[in-house]
TILUM-156132 format. One record per residue (C-alpha): residue number from 1; residue in one letter; x, y, z. Coordinates in Angstrom, 2 decimals. Layout:
<rs>
{r NUM,A,{X,Y,Z}} ...
</rs>
This chain:
<rs>
{r 1,X,{-5.91,0.87,16.55}} {r 2,X,{-2.46,2.43,16.11}} {r 3,X,{-1.14,1.36,19.53}} {r 4,X,{0.08,-2.10,18.53}} {r 5,X,{1.83,-0.79,15.44}} {r 6,X,{5.18,-0.28,17.18}} {r 7,X,{5.41,-4.03,17.81}} {r 8,X,{4.58,-4.90,14.21}} {r 9,X,{6.97,-2.30,12.76}} {r 10,X,{9.75,-3.70,14.96}} {r 11,X,{8.89,-7.21,13.74}} {r 12,X,{9.07,-6.05,10.11}} {r 13,X,{12.36,-4.29,10.81}} {r 14,X,{13.85,-7.55,12.13}} {r 15,X,{12.61,-9.43,9.07}} {r 16,X,{13.96,-6.74,6.77}} {r 17,X,{17.40,-6.80,8.37}} {r 18,X,{17.85,-10.30,6.98}} {r 19,X,{17.30,-8.98,3.45}} {r 20,X,{19.48,-5.89,3.74}} {r 21,X,{20.79,-4.30,0.53}} {r 22,X,{24.54,-3.78,0.85}} {r 23,X,{25.37,-2.36,-2.59}} {r 24,X,{23.65,-0.55,-5.46}} {r 25,X,{25.06,0.65,-8.74}} {r 26,X,{25.13,4.38,-9.43}} {r 27,X,{23.74,5.59,-12.75}} {r 28,X,{27.26,5.41,-14.22}} {r 29,X,{27.73,1.83,-12.93}} {r 30,X,{29.92,2.73,-9.95}} {r 31,X,{29.16,0.54,-6.89}} {r 32,X,{27.64,2.42,-3.95}} {r 33,X,{27.96,0.95,-0.45}} {r 34,X,{27.30,3.99,1.73}} {r 35,X,{23.69,3.78,3.01}} {r 36,X,{23.01,7.48,2.37}} {r 37,X,{24.34,7.24,-1.19}} {r 38,X,{22.27,4.10,-1.81}} {r 39,X,{19.16,5.83,-0.45}} {r 40,X,{19.81,8.82,-2.67}} {r 41,X,{20.27,6.58,-5.72}} {r 42,X,{17.05,4.69,-5.00}} {r 43,X,{15.12,7.92,-4.33}} {r 44,X,{16.36,9.49,-7.58}} {r 45,X,{15.63,6.34,-9.57}} {r 46,X,{12.07,5.92,-8.29}} {r 47,X,{11.32,9.66,-8.43}} {r 48,X,{12.24,9.58,-12.10}} {r 49,X,{10.41,6.31,-12.72}} {r 50,X,{7.16,7.53,-11.17}} {r 51,X,{7.22,11.13,-12.38}} {r 52,X,{4.43,11.91,-14.82}} {r 53,X,{5.31,12.34,-18.46}} {r 54,X,{4.33,15.66,-20.04}} {r 55,X,{0.79,15.52,-21.40}} {r 56,X,{-1.07,17.39,-24.09}} {r 57,X,{-4.18,19.04,-22.57}} {r 58,X,{-6.08,18.60,-25.84}} {r 59,X,{-5.42,14.87,-25.87}} {r 60,X,{-6.48,14.61,-22.23}} {r 61,X,{-9.76,16.37,-23.05}} {r 62,X,{-10.51,13.84,-25.79}} {r 63,X,{-9.74,10.97,-23.45}} {r 64,X,{-11.89,12.37,-20.64}} {r 65,X,{-14.87,12.84,-22.97}} {r 66,X,{-14.78,9.11,-23.75}} {r 67,X,{-14.65,7.94,-20.14}} {r 68,X,{-17.84,6.33,-18.82}} {r 69,X,{-19.56,7.99,-15.90}} {r 70,X,{-21.25,6.51,-12.85}} {r 71,X,{-25.02,6.78,-13.01}} {r 72,X,{-26.98,8.61,-10.30}} {r 73,X,{-28.41,5.37,-8.85}} {r 74,X,{-25.00,3.71,-8.68}} {r 75,X,{-23.42,6.84,-7.20}} {r 76,X,{-26.08,7.02,-4.48}} {r 77,X,{-25.51,3.33,-3.65}} {r 78,X,{-21.72,3.79,-3.57}} {r 79,X,{-22.04,6.73,-1.18}} {r 80,X,{-24.07,4.81,1.41}} {r 81,X,{-22.41,4.35,4.83}} {r 82,X,{-20.11,1.35,5.23}} {r 83,X,{-21.73,-1.71,6.75}} {r 84,X,{-20.52,-4.65,8.78}} {r 85,X,{-22.14,-6.95,6.19}} {r 86,X,{-19.98,-5.48,3.38}} {r 87,X,{-16.81,-5.98,5.38}} {r 88,X,{-17.86,-9.46,6.43}} {r 89,X,{-18.35,-10.40,2.78}} {r 90,X,{-14.97,-8.91,1.81}} {r 91,X,{-13.33,-10.86,4.64}} {r 92,X,{-15.07,-14.05,3.51}} {r 93,X,{-13.56,-13.58,0.01}} {r 94,X,{-10.01,-12.99,1.24}} {r 95,X,{-7.54,-15.70,0.26}} {r 96,X,{-6.21,-17.96,2.98}} {r 97,X,{-2.65,-17.78,4.33}} {r 98,X,{-2.25,-14.19,3.09}} {r 99,X,{-1.55,-11.15,5.21}} {r 100,X,{-3.23,-7.99,3.87}} {r 101,X,{-1.10,-5.67,5.98}} {r 102,X,{2.27,-5.14,7.63}} {r 103,X,{1.09,-6.61,10.91}} {r 104,X,{1.30,-10.15,9.55}} {r 105,X,{-2.28,-10.91,10.61}} {r 106,X,{-3.97,-13.22,8.13}} {r 107,X,{-7.55,-13.42,6.95}} {r 108,X,{-7.95,-16.46,9.19}} {r 109,X,{-7.09,-14.32,12.22}} {r 110,X,{-9.71,-11.73,11.31}} {r 111,X,{-12.28,-14.45,10.58}} {r 112,X,{-11.65,-16.08,13.97}} {r 113,X,{-12.08,-12.81,15.88}} {r 114,X,{-14.46,-11.00,13.53}} {r 115,X,{-17.34,-10.99,16.03}} {r 116,X,{-15.12,-9.02,18.41}} {r 117,X,{-13.09,-6.91,15.95}} {r 118,X,{-15.56,-6.32,13.14}} {r 119,X,{-17.83,-3.65,14.61}} {r 120,X,{-14.89,-1.58,15.90}} {r 121,X,{-12.96,-1.87,12.64}} {r 122,X,{-15.98,-0.78,10.61}} {r 123,X,{-16.36,2.23,12.92}} {r 124,X,{-12.68,3.18,12.49}} {r 125,X,{-12.82,2.81,8.70}} {r 126,X,{-16.08,4.76,8.48}} {r 127,X,{-14.58,7.60,10.54}} {r 128,X,{-11.51,7.63,8.30}} {r 129,X,{-13.71,7.80,5.20}} {r 130,X,{-15.82,10.59,6.70}} {r 131,X,{-12.82,12.65,7.85}} {r 132,X,{-10.78,11.94,4.72}} {r 133,X,{-7.79,10.99,6.87}} {r 134,X,{-6.39,7.48,7.24}} {r 135,X,{-4.74,6.36,10.47}} {r 136,X,{-0.97,6.66,10.40}} {r 137,X,{-0.62,2.87,10.37}} {r 138,X,{-2.78,2.73,7.22}} {r 139,X,{-0.57,5.30,5.48}} {r 140,X,{2.68,3.39,6.02}} {r 141,X,{4.12,0.72,3.83}} {r 142,X,{7.16,-1.48,3.60}} {r 143,X,{8.51,-1.85,0.11}} {r 144,X,{10.62,-4.82,-0.84}} {r 145,X,{12.71,-4.94,-3.98}} {r 146,X,{12.14,-8.23,-5.74}} {r 147,X,{15.22,-9.66,-7.41}} {r 148,X,{14.95,-10.16,-11.16}} {r 149,X,{17.41,-11.50,-13.70}} {r 150,X,{20.69,-9.73,-14.18}} {r 151,X,{22.81,-7.74,-11.76}} {r 152,X,{20.78,-7.38,-8.56}} {r 153,X,{22.68,-4.19,-7.68}} {r 154,X,{21.22,-2.42,-10.73}} {r 155,X,{17.87,-0.80,-9.98}} 
</rs>
C-alpha cells in the first residue's frame, strides 16, 4: 500500500510549490526570508500554540469522575474485528468530490473500485489496528496555512 506514495508525495510537492511562503514575521515583527529561519519561527510558534497548559490534578480528578463510561455491551461491540460491510457503509456516506487523503483519490474512485480494493484495504487497516502501528503513508500529513485577514506574514 505504501509503494505508490512516492508519486503522490511528489504530486503534492509540485502543488505546494505554487503556494510557497516567502516571508514570515519574527516574534518582534522583523521579516524573515531565510527558509531555515522561517521554519524555526513556525516550529516555535506551533510548539507554543499546541503545548499543554499547566493543569491542577485535583481539578482533573473532578472532571474525570463526571465523564461517562462505555458500557460492557457497547465496549464488546466496539472491539469486534473490522468488517468490509462497515467500511462499505462509511464509503457510501463519504461526500462526493472530496479527497480524504494526500493521494488525491476521491470517494468516487474508491466506490468505483471498491470490489477490488475493499477486501485488501480492510485487511491492511485491521492489521494496523491489531499491531498498533499505522503505515508510514497514514502517519504523514501535509499542512497548509490558510490565509486570514490581516498581514499574511504574521503567524
